[in-house]
C-alpha positions as CSV (number, residue, x, y, z in Angstrom):
1,M,7.5,23.9,-6.5
2,T,5.7,21.9,-4.0
3,L,5.2,18.8,-6.2
4,L,9.2,19.2,-6.8
5,L,10.0,19.1,-3.3
6,A,7.8,16.2,-2.8
7,A,9.6,14.2,-5.4
8,V,13.1,15.1,-4.3
9,G,11.8,14.2,-0.7
10,A,10.4,10.8,-1.9
11,T,13.6,10.2,-3.4
12,V,15.7,11.0,-0.4
13,T,13.2,9.1,1.8
14,A,12.9,5.7,-0.2
15,L,17.1,5.9,-0.2
16,L,16.9,6.1,3.6
17,E,14.6,3.4,3.8
18,L,16.5,0.8,1.7
19,T,20.0,1.9,3.4
20,I,19.2,2.8,7.0
21,G,15.7,0.8,7.1
22,P,17.1,-2.8,7.9
23,Y,19.6,-1.3,10.7
24,L,16.3,0.4,12.4
25,R,15.0,-3.3,12.4
26,V,13.5,-4.5,15.7
27,G,12.9,-8.0,15.7
28,N,10.9,-8.5,12.5
29,A,9.7,-5.0,12.3
30,E,11.0,-2.8,10.0
31,P,9.8,0.8,8.9
32,H,8.1,1.9,5.9
33,L,9.4,5.3,5.6
34,V,8.0,6.2,2.4
35,L,4.7,5.1,3.6
36,V,4.6,7.0,6.7
37,V,5.9,10.2,5.6
38,G,3.5,10.0,2.4
39,V,0.7,9.9,4.5
40,I,1.8,13.0,6.9
41,V,2.5,14.8,3.7
42,T,-1.0,13.7,1.8
43,L,-2.8,15.2,5.3
44,A,-0.6,17.8,5.7
45,L,-0.4,19.5,2.3
46,D,-2.7,18.0,-0.3
47,I,-3.6,15.0,-2.3
48,E,-1.3,16.2,-5.4
49,A,1.9,16.5,-3.4
50,G,1.0,13.0,-1.9
51,L,0.5,11.5,-5.0
52,V,3.9,12.7,-6.4
53,W,5.3,11.4,-3.1
54,A,4.0,8.0,-3.5
55,F,4.5,7.5,-7.2
56,V,8.1,8.7,-7.4
57,G,9.2,6.9,-3.9
58,G,7.6,3.8,-5.4
59,L,9.5,4.0,-8.3
60,V,12.6,4.4,-6.4
61,L,11.9,1.7,-4.3
62,D,10.9,-0.6,-7.2
63,V,14.3,0.0,-9.0
64,L,16.8,0.2,-6.1
65,A,15.5,-3.0,-4.3
66,Q,14.8,-4.7,-7.9
67,R,11.0,-5.3,-6.8
68,P,8.7,-5.7,-10.0
69,L,8.2,-2.0,-11.3
70,G,5.3,-0.5,-10.1
71,S,4.3,-2.8,-7.4
72,S,5.3,-0.4,-4.6
73,A,4.1,2.6,-6.4
74,F,0.8,1.2,-7.0
75,A,0.4,0.0,-3.3
76,L,1.5,3.6,-2.1
77,L,-1.1,5.1,-4.6
78,L,-3.6,3.5,-2.8
79,C,-2.6,4.1,0.4
80,V,-2.3,7.9,-0.2
81,G,-5.7,8.2,-1.7
82,A,-7.1,6.7,1.2
83,A,-5.2,8.9,3.4
84,A,-6.6,12.0,1.6
85,V,-10.1,10.4,1.9
86,L,-9.6,9.8,6.0
87,G,-8.1,13.2,6.1
88,R,-11.3,15.1,4.8
89,A,-13.5,12.7,6.7
90,F,-11.8,13.8,10.1
91,V,-10.9,17.5,9.4
92,R,-11.7,18.5,12.9
93,I,-9.1,16.2,14.2
94,R,-6.3,16.5,11.6
95,Q,-3.3,16.8,14.0
96,I,-4.1,13.1,15.4
97,V,-5.3,11.5,12.1
98,P,-1.8,10.4,11.0
99,I,-1.9,8.0,13.9
100,P,-4.7,6.0,13.3
101,A,-4.3,6.2,9.5
102,V,-0.7,4.9,9.3
103,F,-1.0,1.9,11.4
104,L,-4.1,1.0,9.2
105,L,-2.4,2.0,5.8
106,S,0.6,0.1,6.6
107,V,-1.4,-3.0,6.9
108,V,-2.9,-2.4,3.9
109,Y,0.3,-1.3,2.0
110,S,2.2,-4.4,3.3
111,M,-0.9,-6.9,2.1
112,T,-0.9,-5.3,-1.3
113,L,2.6,-5.6,-1.8
114,F,2.3,-9.3,-0.7
115,V,-0.4,-10.1,-3.4
116,A,1.6,-8.2,-5.9
117,F,4.5,-9.9,-5.3
118,N,2.8,-13.4,-5.5
119,A,1.0,-12.3,-8.7
120,L,4.1,-11.0,-10.4
121,T,6.9,-13.4,-9.2
122,A,7.4,-17.1,-7.5
123,P,4.9,-17.3,-4.7
124,I,5.9,-16.4,-1.4
125,P,5.6,-19.2,1.2
126,V,4.4,-17.5,4.4
127,A,1.8,-19.1,6.8
128,D,0.3,-16.3,8.6
129,P,0.9,-13.0,6.2
130,V,-1.2,-10.8,8.6
131,G,0.8,-11.8,11.8
132,R,4.2,-11.1,9.7
133,V,3.2,-7.7,9.2
134,L,1.7,-6.4,12.0
135,P,5.0,-5.6,14.0
136,S,6.0,-3.4,11.1
137,A,2.7,-1.7,11.3
138,V,3.2,-1.0,14.9
139,F,6.8,0.3,13.9
140,D,5.4,2.9,11.6
141,L,2.3,3.5,14.1
142,V,5.5,4.9,16.4
143,V,7.2,6.5,14.0
144,A,3.9,8.2,12.9
145,T,3.1,9.2,16.5
146,L,6.5,11.2,16.8
147,I,6.4,13.0,13.5
148,G,3.0,13.3,12.2
149,P,1.0,15.6,14.4
150,L,4.0,18.0,15.0
151,A,4.4,18.1,10.9
152,I,0.6,19.0,10.8
153,S,0.9,21.6,13.3
154,I,4.0,23.2,11.9
155,H,2.2,23.4,8.4
156,D,-1.0,24.7,9.8
157,R,0.8,27.1,12.1
158,R,2.8,28.4,9.1
159,A,-0.2,28.3,6.5
160,D,-1.8,31.7,6.2
161,V,-5.6,30.2,6.8
162,E,-8.8,32.6,7.3
163,R,-10.4,31.8,10.7
164,V,-13.5,32.7,12.1
165,D,-13.5,34.3,15.2
166,W,-16.6,33.4,17.5
């Protein structure tokens, strides 16, 4: 049931990213809601839910935004896999891992999409691609700071985890 909810959630989030995302724009910064929530889902639940989120959300983004099919899904799958590795590496500070992870993975996601779009379509003339994606990475960082630690704390509180009392 969790995987089905991840697929439905990714579809709804992709629709929100494409419909209200442009209205949330601040300067050149636009949020990547599917990426941010996908990283949080991966860190809070598990890798399988994150992979389903990335694949379905990426395909919905590609189809609705008329991007090359599979480019967003590929970039999201790479980022969700990296988020799972970061979550395993920093298990003690799991509540705050989404904050730096989203910033780093937002840059990776945007640059992967930039390379994929240049390879699959006509080249995009951009003088400084890293400078172009940093405002969106900061915007994603703010969104992750607002919802990431809260979502992981709520999940950990609701989960029935055995703990050893010292």
